[in-house]
C-alpha positions in Angstrom: 12.1 14.3 -22.2 9.8 16.0 -19.6 10.6 15.4 -15.9 8.0 13.5 -14.1 5.4 15.3 -12.2 4.5 12.2 -10.3 7.2 9.4 -9.8 6.1 6.4 -7.6 8.9 4.0 -7.2 8.3 0.7 -5.5 5.9 2.0 -3.2 3.7 0.3 -0.4 1.3 1.5 2.0 0.6 -0.2 5.6 -2.0 -0.1 7.9 -1.6 -0.8 11.5 -4.8 -2.1 13.6 -5.2 -2.7 17.1 -6.7 -1.2 20.3 -3.8 1.1 20.7 -6.0 3.9 19.8 -7.9 3.6 23.2 -4.9 2.5 25.1 -3.6 4.7 27.7 0.1 5.3 28.2 0.1 3.1 31.3 -1.7 0.4 29.6 0.7 0.6 26.5 3.8 0.3 29.0 2.6 -2.7 30.7 1.8 -4.6 27.8 4.9 -4.0 26.2 6.7 -5.5 28.9 4.4 -8.2 29.4 4.5 -8.6 25.7 0.9 -8.8 25.1 1.0 -5.8 23.0 -0.5 -7.0 19.7 -0.5 -5.0 16.5 -1.4 -6.1 13.2 -0.1 -4.8 10.0 -2.0 -4.6 6.6 -0.4 -3.9 3.3 -2.9 -1.9 1.2 -0.5 -1.3 -1.7 2.9 -3.1 -2.4 5.4 -2.3 -4.6 3.5 -0.1 -6.7 5.9 1.7 -9.6 4.7 4.2 -12.2 5.8 7.6 -13.5 3.5 10.7 -14.9 4.5 13.4 -17.1 3.0 16.9 -17.5 -0.5 16.1 -19.6 -0.8 12.2 -18.7 -4.3 11.1 -17.3 -3.7 7.6 -15.4 -6.6 5.3 -14.9 -6.4 3.3 -12.3 -8.2 0.0 -12.2 -9.0 -2.9 -10.1 -11.9 -4.6 -8.0 -13.2 -3.4 -4.7 -10.3 -3.5 -2.1 -7.7 -3.6 -4.6 -5.9 -0.5 -2.8 -6.9 2.2 -5.5 -8.0 4.9 -3.0 -5.1 4.2 -0.8 -2.9 5.1 -3.5 -4.4 8.2 -4.5 -4.5 9.3 -0.7 -0.7 8.8 -0.9 -0.3 10.9 -3.9 -2.2 13.7 -2.4 0.1 13.6 0.7 -2.4 12.1 3.1 -1.0 9.0 4.0 3.0 8.3 3.8 4.3 5.3 2.4 5.9 2.9 4.6 8.6 1.8 1.7 9.7 3.3 -1.4 9.8 7.0 -2.9 6.9 9.0 -3.8 7.8 12.5 -5.6 4.9 14.8 -6.5 5.5 18.1 -8.2 2.9 20.8 -8.3 -0.6 22.1 -6.8 -3.2 19.1 -6.3 -6.7 19.3 -6.2 -8.1 15.9 -5.2 -11.5 14.7 -5.0 -11.3 11.5 -2.8 -14.7 11.4 -1.5 -17.8 13.6 -2.4 -18.2 15.4 0.9 -14.6 16.1 1.6 -13.3 19.5 2.2 -16.9 20.8 2.5 -19.3 22.0 6.0 -22.4 20.5 5.9 -24.1 23.0 7.7 -22.6 26.0 5.4 -24.3 27.1 2.1 -23.4 26.2 -1.4 -21.6 29.7 -1.9 -19.8 29.6 1.7 -18.6 26.2 0.8 -17.3 27.1 -2.7 -15.1 30.0 -0.9 -14.0 27.4 1.6 -13.1 25.1 -0.8 -11.1 27.3 -3.1 -9.2 28.8 0.4 -8.4 25.2 1.0 -6.8 24.7 -2.2 -4.7 27.8 -1.8 -6.8 30.2 -3.7 -7.2 34.0 -2.8 -10.6 35.6 -2.2 -10.2 38.0 -5.4 -9.4 34.8 -7.3 -12.5 32.9 -6.3 -14.8 36.0 -6.8 -13.6 36.0 -10.3 -14.4 32.2 -10.8 -17.5 31.9 -8.6 -20.3 32.7 -11.1 -18.4 30.2 -13.6 -18.3 27.4 -11.1 -21.9 27.6 -10.1 -23.0 28.0 -13.8 -21.1 24.6 -14.7 -22.5 22.7 -11.8 -25.7 23.9 -12.3 -26.6 25.5 -9.0 -28.0 28.8 -9.7 -30.8 28.0 -7.8 -29.5 26.6 -4.7 -26.7 28.9 -3.8 -28.1 29.8 -0.7 -29.0 25.8 0.3 -26.8 24.3 3.2 -24.4 21.7 1.5 -26.5 18.8 3.9 -29.5 19.8 1.5 -28.0 18.9 -1.9 -28.5 15.4 -3.5 -25.2 13.4 -4.3 -25.5 14.2 -7.7 -25.2 18.1 -6.9 -22.6 17.5 -4.4 -20.5 15.9 -7.3 -21.1 18.6 -9.7 -20.1 21.4 -7.0 -16.8 19.3 -5.8 -15.9 18.7 -9.6 -16.8 22.1 -10.9 -14.5 23.9 -8.2 -11.9 21.6 -8.7 -11.5 21.7 -12.6 -12.0 25.3 -13.0 -9.3 26.6 -10.4 -7.0 24.8 -12.7 -4.7 22.7 -10.3 -1.5 21.3 -12.0 -2.5 17.7 -10.6 -6.3 16.7 -10.6 -7.0 13.5 -8.5 -10.7 12.0 -9.1 -11.7 8.7 -7.2 -15.1 7.6 -8.9 -16.4 11.4 -8.8 -17.3 11.3 -12.8 -19.6 8.3 -11.9 -22.0 10.3 -10.0 -24.5 12.6 -11.6 -27.0 12.3 -14.6 -26.0 11.5 -17.9 -26.0 14.9 -19.2 -23.5 16.0 -16.6 -21.2 13.0 -17.0 -20.9 13.8 -20.9 -20.2 17.6 -20.0 -17.5 16.7 -17.2 -15.9 14.2 -19.7 -15.5 17.0 -22.3 -14.4 19.3 -19.7 -11.7 16.5 -18.7 -10.3 16.6 -22.0 -10.1 20.0 -22.4 -7.9 20.5 -19.2 -5.9 17.7 -20.1 -4.8 19.1 -23.1 -3.7 22.4 -21.2 -1.2 20.0 -19.6 -3.0 19.3 -16.6 -1.9 15.9 -14.7 -4.5 13.7 -13.5 -5.2 10.4 -11.7 -8.8 8.7 -12.2 -10.3 5.8 -10.1 -13.5 4.7 -11.8 -15.2 1.2 -12.3 -16.4 2.7 -15.6 -14.0 1.2 -18.3 -15.5 3.1 -20.8 -14.2 6.3 -19.0 -11.1 4.9 -18.6 -10.8 4.1 -22.4 -11.9 7.7 -23.1 -9.9 9.8 -20.8 -7.0 8.2 -19.9 -3.7 7.5 -21.9 -1.8 5.1 -19.3 -3.3 2.7 -17.1 -2.3 0.9 -13.8 -3.9 -2.3 -12.9 -3.8 -3.2 -9.0 -5.6 -6.2 -7.5 -5.5 -6.8 -3.7 -2.4 -4.5 -3.3 -0.4 -5.9 -5.9 0.6 -3.9 -9.1 -0.5 -6.2 -12.5 0.7 -3.8 -15.0 1.1 -0.3 -15.9 0.9 0.8 -19.5 0.5 3.1 -22.3 -1.5 1.0 -24.1 -4.9 1.8 -22.4 -7.0 -0.2 -24.9 -5.1 -3.2 -24.6 -4.8 -3.7 -20.9 -8.8 -2.6 -20.8 -9.5 -5.5 -22.8 -7.3 -7.9 -20.6 -9.2 -6.6 -17.5 -12.5 -6.7 -18.8 -12.0 -10.2 -19.7 -10.7 -10.7 -16.2 -13.8 -9.5 -14.9 -15.7 -12.1 -17.0 -13.3 -15.1 -16.1 -11.9 -14.1 -13.0 -8.7 -15.5 -14.0 -6.0 -13.6 -12.7 -3.3 -12.9 -14.8 0.4 -13.9 -13.4 2.9 -12.5 -16.2 2.7 -10.6 -19.5 1.6 -13.7 -21.5 -1.5 -14.3 -19.2 -2.5 -10.5 -20.0 -1.8 -11.3 -23.7 -4.2 -14.2 -23.5 -6.9 -12.5 -21.6 -6.8 -9.4 -24.3 -6.9 -11.7 -27.0 -9.9 -13.8 -25.5 -11.9 -10.5 -25.2 -11.1 -9.5 -28.6 -12.7 -12.8 -29.9 -15.8 -12.5 -27.5 -16.5 -9.0 -28.6 -16.1 -9.5 -32.2 -18.8 -12.7 -31.7 -21.2 -10.2 -29.7 -20.8 -7.8 -32.3 -22.1 -10.3 -35.1 -24.6 -11.7 -33.2 -26.0 -7.9 -32.6 -25.8 -7.3 -36.0 -27.7 -10.3 -37.0 -30.4 -9.6 -34.6 -30.7 -6.2 -35.5 -30.6 -7.1 -39.4 -33.4 -9.4 -38.9 -35.4 -6.9 -37.2 -35.6 -4.1 -39.5 -35.9 -6.9 -42.3 -38.9 -7.7 -40.9 -40.1 -4.1 -40.6 -39.0 -3.7 -44.3 -41.4 -6.6 -45.1 -44.1 -6.1 -43.2 -44.3 -2.4 -43.0 -47.9 -1.5 -43.7 -47.2 2.3 -44.2 -44.5 3.9 -46.4 -43.4 6.4 -43.0 -42.8 2.9 -41.2 -40.6 1.8 -43.9 -38.8 5.0 -44.2 -38.3 5.7 -40.7 -36.7 2.3 -40.3 -34.3 3.0 -43.0 -33.4 6.5 -41.7 -32.5 4.9 -38.2 -30.2 2.3 -39.9 -28.4 5.2 -42.3 -27.7 7.1 -39.3 -26.7 4.8 -37.0 -25.7 1.4 -38.8 -25.0 1.7 -42.3 -23.4 -1.5 -42.5 -26.5 -3.3 -41.3 -28.4 -1.7 -44.0 -25.9 -3.2 -46.9 -26.2 -6.5 -45.4 -30.2 -6.4 -45.2 -29.8 -5.5 -48.9 -27.9 -8.3 -49.8 -29.8 -10.9 -47.8 -33.1 -9.6 -49.5 
Protein backbone atom coordinates (compact mmCIF):
# COMPACT_ATOMS: atom_id res chain seq x y z
CA UNK A 1 0.00 0.00 0.00
CA UNK A 2 1.30 3.44 -0.94
CA UNK A 3 2.29 5.76 1.88
CA UNK A 4 -0.10 8.69 2.22
CA UNK A 5 0.87 11.92 0.48
CA UNK A 6 -1.38 13.88 2.84
CA UNK A 7 -2.23 12.65 6.32
CA UNK A 8 -4.66 14.69 8.42
CA UNK A 9 -5.18 13.24 11.90
CA UNK A 10 -7.73 14.82 14.25
CA UNK A 11 -6.81 18.33 13.06
CA UNK A 12 -8.46 21.38 14.60
CA UNK A 13 -7.79 24.95 13.46
CA UNK A 14 -8.44 27.95 15.68
CA UNK A 15 -8.71 31.67 15.02
CA UNK A 16 -8.22 34.22 17.79
CA UNK A 17 -10.08 37.51 17.64
CA UNK A 18 -9.81 40.65 19.73
CA UNK A 19 -8.13 44.06 19.79
CA UNK A 20 -4.64 42.70 20.51
CA UNK A 21 -3.43 43.50 16.98
CA UNK A 22 -3.74 47.25 17.60
CA UNK A 23 -2.65 47.07 21.22
CA UNK A 24 0.77 48.30 22.36
CA UNK A 25 2.97 46.28 24.71
CA UNK A 26 2.18 48.60 27.63
CA UNK A 27 -1.57 48.21 27.16
CA UNK A 28 -1.13 44.48 26.84
CA UNK A 29 0.70 44.24 30.18
CA UNK A 30 -1.78 46.53 31.96
CA UNK A 31 -4.78 44.58 30.71
CA UNK A 32 -3.17 41.28 31.67
CA UNK A 33 -2.55 42.59 35.18
CA UNK A 34 -6.07 44.00 35.51
CA UNK A 35 -7.65 40.93 33.94
CA UNK A 36 -9.34 42.96 31.22
CA UNK A 37 -7.43 41.35 28.35
CA UNK A 38 -10.13 39.54 26.40
CA UNK A 39 -9.44 37.21 23.49
CA UNK A 40 -12.15 35.25 21.72
CA UNK A 41 -11.48 31.89 20.08
CA UNK A 42 -13.24 30.57 17.00
CA UNK A 43 -12.69 26.98 15.90
CA UNK A 44 -12.97 26.94 12.11
CA UNK A 45 -12.30 23.20 11.83
CA UNK A 46 -12.63 20.56 14.52
CA UNK A 47 -11.21 17.03 14.55
CA UNK A 48 -10.77 16.59 10.78
CA UNK A 49 -9.28 13.24 9.73
CA UNK A 50 -8.45 11.88 6.27
CA UNK A 51 -5.62 10.40 4.20
CA UNK A 52 -4.78 10.81 0.51
CA UNK A 53 -2.45 8.66 -1.55
CA UNK A 54 -0.69 9.50 -4.81
CA UNK A 55 -3.24 10.13 -7.55
CA UNK A 56 -6.18 10.74 -5.22
CA UNK A 57 -8.48 13.68 -5.82
CA UNK A 58 -10.38 14.82 -2.73
CA UNK A 59 -13.55 16.84 -3.14
CA UNK A 60 -14.38 18.94 -0.08
CA UNK A 61 -18.07 19.83 0.19
CA UNK A 62 -20.07 21.91 2.62
CA UNK A 63 -22.09 25.10 2.78
CA UNK A 64 -20.54 28.56 3.17
CA UNK A 65 -18.68 28.89 6.46
CA UNK A 66 -18.09 25.15 6.76
CA UNK A 67 -14.30 25.52 7.11
CA UNK A 68 -13.33 24.23 3.67
CA UNK A 69 -10.98 27.05 2.66
CA UNK A 70 -9.42 27.13 6.12
CA UNK A 71 -8.55 23.46 5.80
CA UNK A 72 -6.93 24.07 2.40
CA UNK A 73 -4.81 26.84 3.91
CA UNK A 74 -3.60 24.42 6.58
CA UNK A 75 -2.68 21.80 3.98
CA UNK A 76 -0.88 24.54 2.00
CA UNK A 77 1.16 25.49 5.08
CA UNK A 78 -0.38 28.95 5.48
CA UNK A 79 -2.07 28.04 8.75
CA UNK A 80 -0.83 25.79 11.54
CA UNK A 81 -3.30 23.44 13.27
CA UNK A 82 -3.92 24.17 16.95
CA UNK A 83 -4.52 20.47 17.57
CA UNK A 84 -3.79 17.23 15.75
CA UNK A 85 -1.14 16.40 13.16
CA UNK A 86 -1.01 17.28 9.48
CA UNK A 87 1.70 15.73 7.29
CA UNK A 88 2.19 16.71 3.65
CA UNK A 89 4.81 15.18 1.33
CA UNK A 90 5.53 16.87 -1.99
CA UNK A 91 5.61 20.23 -3.75
CA UNK A 92 2.35 22.19 -3.63
CA UNK A 93 0.64 24.52 -6.09
CA UNK A 94 -2.30 26.16 -4.32
CA UNK A 95 -4.93 28.36 -5.97
CA UNK A 96 -6.78 29.61 -2.92
CA UNK A 97 -7.82 33.03 -4.14
CA UNK A 98 -8.09 34.43 -7.64
CA UNK A 99 -5.38 37.06 -7.23
CA UNK A 100 -3.07 35.22 -4.83
CA UNK A 101 0.53 35.16 -6.01
CA UNK A 102 0.00 37.88 -8.63
CA UNK A 103 0.94 41.56 -8.78
CA UNK A 104 -1.82 43.71 -10.21
CA UNK A 105 0.61 46.22 -11.71
CA UNK A 106 2.72 43.64 -13.56
CA UNK A 107 1.88 42.27 -16.99
CA UNK A 108 0.57 38.80 -17.73
CA UNK A 109 4.06 37.82 -18.94
CA UNK A 110 5.77 39.14 -15.82
CA UNK A 111 3.20 37.58 -13.51
CA UNK A 112 3.62 34.19 -15.16
CA UNK A 113 7.33 34.20 -14.35
CA UNK A 114 6.68 35.62 -10.88
CA UNK A 115 4.19 32.89 -10.06
CA UNK A 116 6.56 30.25 -11.41
CA UNK A 117 9.36 31.57 -9.22
CA UNK A 118 7.07 31.45 -6.18
CA UNK A 119 6.39 27.81 -6.95
CA UNK A 120 10.14 27.17 -7.00
CA UNK A 121 10.75 26.82 -10.74
CA UNK A 122 13.78 28.16 -12.59
CA UNK A 123 13.78 30.82 -15.29
CA UNK A 124 14.86 28.21 -17.84
CA UNK A 125 11.96 25.94 -16.92
CA UNK A 126 9.46 28.80 -17.21
CA UNK A 127 10.96 29.81 -20.57
CA UNK A 128 10.21 26.28 -21.75
CA UNK A 129 6.66 26.26 -20.41
CA UNK A 130 5.66 29.89 -21.04
CA UNK A 131 4.11 29.55 -24.51
CA UNK A 132 2.20 26.45 -23.45
CA UNK A 133 0.81 28.26 -20.40
CA UNK A 134 -0.34 31.28 -22.40
CA UNK A 135 -1.87 29.13 -25.14
CA UNK A 136 -3.83 27.03 -22.64
CA UNK A 137 -5.02 30.16 -20.81
CA UNK A 138 -6.10 31.69 -24.15
CA UNK A 139 -4.28 34.94 -23.32
CA UNK A 140 -2.05 35.30 -26.35
CA UNK A 141 -3.37 38.78 -27.14
CA UNK A 142 -3.12 39.94 -23.54
CA UNK A 143 0.48 39.11 -22.62
CA UNK A 144 1.43 42.77 -22.20
CA UNK A 145 -1.73 43.77 -20.31
CA UNK A 146 -1.42 44.34 -16.58
CA UNK A 147 -3.06 41.80 -14.31
CA UNK A 148 -5.56 44.38 -13.03
CA UNK A 149 -6.88 44.82 -16.56
CA UNK A 150 -7.93 41.19 -16.86
CA UNK A 151 -11.43 39.92 -16.19
CA UNK A 152 -12.00 37.42 -13.37
CA UNK A 153 -12.27 34.65 -15.95
CA UNK A 154 -8.92 35.58 -17.51
CA UNK A 155 -7.25 35.67 -14.09
CA UNK A 156 -8.64 32.26 -13.30
CA UNK A 157 -7.45 30.82 -16.60
CA UNK A 158 -3.92 32.13 -16.05
CA UNK A 159 -3.72 30.84 -12.47
CA UNK A 160 -5.06 27.43 -13.42
CA UNK A 161 -2.78 27.14 -16.46
CA UNK A 162 0.36 27.90 -14.45
CA UNK A 163 -0.58 25.50 -11.65
CA UNK A 164 -1.40 22.60 -13.98
CA UNK A 165 1.27 22.95 -16.63
CA UNK A 166 4.21 23.23 -14.21
CA UNK A 167 3.17 19.86 -12.73
CA UNK A 168 3.37 20.09 -8.93
CA UNK A 169 3.04 16.94 -6.83
CA UNK A 170 0.01 18.33 -4.98
CA UNK A 171 -2.58 20.64 -6.57
CA UNK A 172 -5.02 22.57 -4.37
CA UNK A 173 -7.98 24.34 -5.96
CA UNK A 174 -10.49 26.53 -4.13
CA UNK A 175 -13.45 27.27 -6.43
CA UNK A 176 -11.05 28.04 -9.30
CA UNK A 177 -12.78 25.68 -11.74
CA UNK A 178 -16.09 27.49 -11.17
CA UNK A 179 -14.80 30.68 -12.83
CA UNK A 180 -14.67 31.09 -16.59
CA UNK A 181 -16.90 30.27 -19.53
CA UNK A 182 -18.33 26.85 -20.33
CA UNK A 183 -15.66 26.06 -22.91
CA UNK A 184 -12.79 26.66 -20.49
CA UNK A 185 -14.54 24.72 -17.73
CA UNK A 186 -14.65 21.69 -20.01
CA UNK A 187 -11.01 22.16 -20.99
CA UNK A 188 -9.88 22.58 -17.39
CA UNK A 189 -11.82 19.50 -16.28
CA UNK A 190 -10.19 17.48 -19.04
CA UNK A 191 -6.75 18.77 -18.00
CA UNK A 192 -7.49 17.86 -14.38
CA UNK A 193 -8.29 14.29 -15.37
CA UNK A 194 -5.06 14.09 -17.38
CA UNK A 195 -2.82 15.25 -14.55
CA UNK A 196 -4.59 13.03 -12.02
CA UNK A 197 -3.89 10.07 -14.30
CA UNK A 198 -0.21 11.04 -14.07
CA UNK A 199 -0.27 10.61 -10.29
CA UNK A 200 -0.74 14.17 -9.02
CA UNK A 201 -2.68 14.38 -5.76
CA UNK A 202 -5.40 17.01 -5.64
CA UNK A 203 -7.82 18.77 -3.31
CA UNK A 204 -10.83 20.55 -4.77
CA UNK A 205 -13.30 22.81 -3.00
CA UNK A 206 -16.33 23.44 -5.16
CA UNK A 207 -20.03 24.22 -4.81
CA UNK A 208 -20.51 22.38 -8.11
CA UNK A 209 -21.46 18.86 -7.07
CA UNK A 210 -21.20 17.84 -10.72
CA UNK A 211 -17.48 18.71 -10.67
CA UNK A 212 -16.98 16.73 -7.47
CA UNK A 213 -18.72 13.72 -9.00
CA UNK A 214 -16.71 13.89 -12.23
CA UNK A 215 -13.22 14.63 -10.89
CA UNK A 216 -12.94 13.18 -7.39
CA UNK A 217 -12.43 9.65 -6.09
CA UNK A 218 -12.74 10.69 -2.44
CA UNK A 219 -14.98 13.18 -0.69
CA UNK A 220 -14.91 15.03 2.64
CA UNK A 221 -18.11 16.63 3.96
CA UNK A 222 -17.68 19.43 6.53
CA UNK A 223 -20.40 21.47 8.24
CA UNK A 224 -19.56 24.44 10.50
CA UNK A 225 -16.11 23.00 11.12
CA UNK A 226 -17.35 19.51 11.99
CA UNK A 227 -16.50 16.50 9.86
CA UNK A 228 -19.69 14.77 8.74
CA UNK A 229 -17.92 12.03 6.81
CA UNK A 230 -14.91 11.05 4.69
CA UNK A 231 -15.49 8.40 2.04
CA UNK A 232 -14.34 6.96 -1.28
CA UNK A 233 -17.99 6.45 -2.32
CA UNK A 234 -18.29 9.86 -3.96
CA UNK A 235 -21.64 9.26 -5.66
CA UNK A 236 -23.28 8.05 -2.45
CA UNK A 237 -22.07 10.98 -0.32
CA UNK A 238 -22.87 13.54 -3.01
CA UNK A 239 -26.40 12.14 -3.23
CA UNK A 240 -26.79 12.54 0.53
CA UNK A 241 -25.34 16.05 0.41
CA UNK A 242 -27.67 17.18 -2.36
CA UNK A 243 -30.63 15.88 -0.37
CA UNK A 244 -29.33 17.78 2.66
CA UNK A 245 -29.24 20.98 0.58
CA UNK A 246 -32.87 20.34 -0.37
CA UNK A 247 -34.17 19.43 3.11
CA UNK A 248 -31.64 21.16 5.41
CA UNK A 249 -31.59 18.01 7.56
CA UNK A 250 -27.99 17.55 8.72
CA UNK A 251 -27.09 13.87 9.26
CA UNK A 252 -25.91 12.85 12.73
CA UNK A 253 -24.67 9.36 11.87
CA UNK A 254 -24.13 6.87 9.03
CA UNK A 255 -27.78 5.80 9.10
CA UNK A 256 -28.91 9.39 8.55
CA UNK A 257 -26.52 9.68 5.60
CA UNK A 258 -27.96 6.48 4.14
CA UNK A 259 -31.51 7.81 4.50
CA UNK A 260 -30.56 11.05 2.76
CA UNK A 261 -28.90 9.20 -0.13
CA UNK A 262 -31.92 6.94 -0.56
CA UNK A 263 -34.32 9.87 -0.47
CA UNK A 264 -32.28 11.65 -3.13
CA UNK A 265 -32.32 8.55 -5.37
CA UNK A 266 -36.12 8.31 -5.10
CA UNK A 267 -36.59 12.04 -5.72
CA UNK A 268 -34.21 11.95 -8.69
CA UNK A 269 -35.95 8.93 -10.23
CA UNK A 270 -39.35 10.62 -9.91
CA UNK A 271 -37.98 13.80 -11.44
CA UNK A 272 -36.49 11.90 -14.40
CA UNK A 273 -39.79 10.11 -15.00
CA UNK A 274 -41.64 13.42 -15.04
CA UNK A 275 -39.07 14.93 -17.42
CA UNK A 276 -39.31 11.91 -19.73
CA UNK A 277 -43.09 12.06 -19.69
CA UNK A 278 -43.13 15.76 -20.56
CA UNK A 279 -40.52 15.31 -23.29
CA UNK A 280 -42.40 12.36 -24.75
CA UNK A 281 -45.63 14.36 -24.89
CA UNK A 282 -43.85 17.33 -26.50
CA UNK A 283 -42.31 15.28 -29.29
CA UNK A 284 -45.48 13.25 -29.85
CA UNK A 285 -47.23 16.56 -30.44
CA UNK A 286 -44.60 17.50 -33.01
CA UNK A 287 -44.98 14.15 -34.73
CA UNK A 288 -48.76 14.35 -34.84
CA UNK A 289 -49.12 18.02 -35.77
CA UNK A 290 -46.02 18.55 -37.90
CA UNK A 291 -47.06 20.10 -41.21
CA UNK A 292 -43.87 19.29 -43.05
CA UNK A 293 -41.76 16.18 -43.31
CA UNK A 294 -38.51 18.02 -42.33
CA UNK A 295 -40.07 19.03 -38.98
CA UNK A 296 -40.92 15.41 -38.21
CA UNK A 297 -37.51 14.19 -39.31
CA UNK A 298 -35.80 16.84 -37.17
CA UNK A 299 -37.74 15.73 -34.10
CA UNK A 300 -36.90 12.08 -34.74
CA UNK A 301 -33.21 12.90 -35.28
CA UNK A 302 -33.02 14.75 -31.95
CA UNK A 303 -34.63 11.85 -30.15
CA UNK A 304 -32.43 9.22 -31.79
CA UNK A 305 -29.30 11.10 -30.77
CA UNK A 306 -30.16 12.32 -27.28
CA UNK A 307 -33.06 10.31 -25.86
CA UNK A 308 -33.67 7.01 -27.72
CA UNK A 309 -35.62 5.68 -24.74
CA UNK A 310 -38.15 8.51 -25.19
CA UNK A 311 -38.59 7.58 -28.84
CA UNK A 312 -39.30 3.96 -27.92
CA UNK A 313 -41.81 5.05 -25.29
CA UNK A 314 -43.48 7.35 -27.80
CA UNK A 315 -43.93 4.59 -30.38
CA UNK A 316 -45.48 2.34 -27.74
CA UNK A 317 -48.02 5.04 -26.91
CA UNK A 318 -49.00 5.82 -30.50
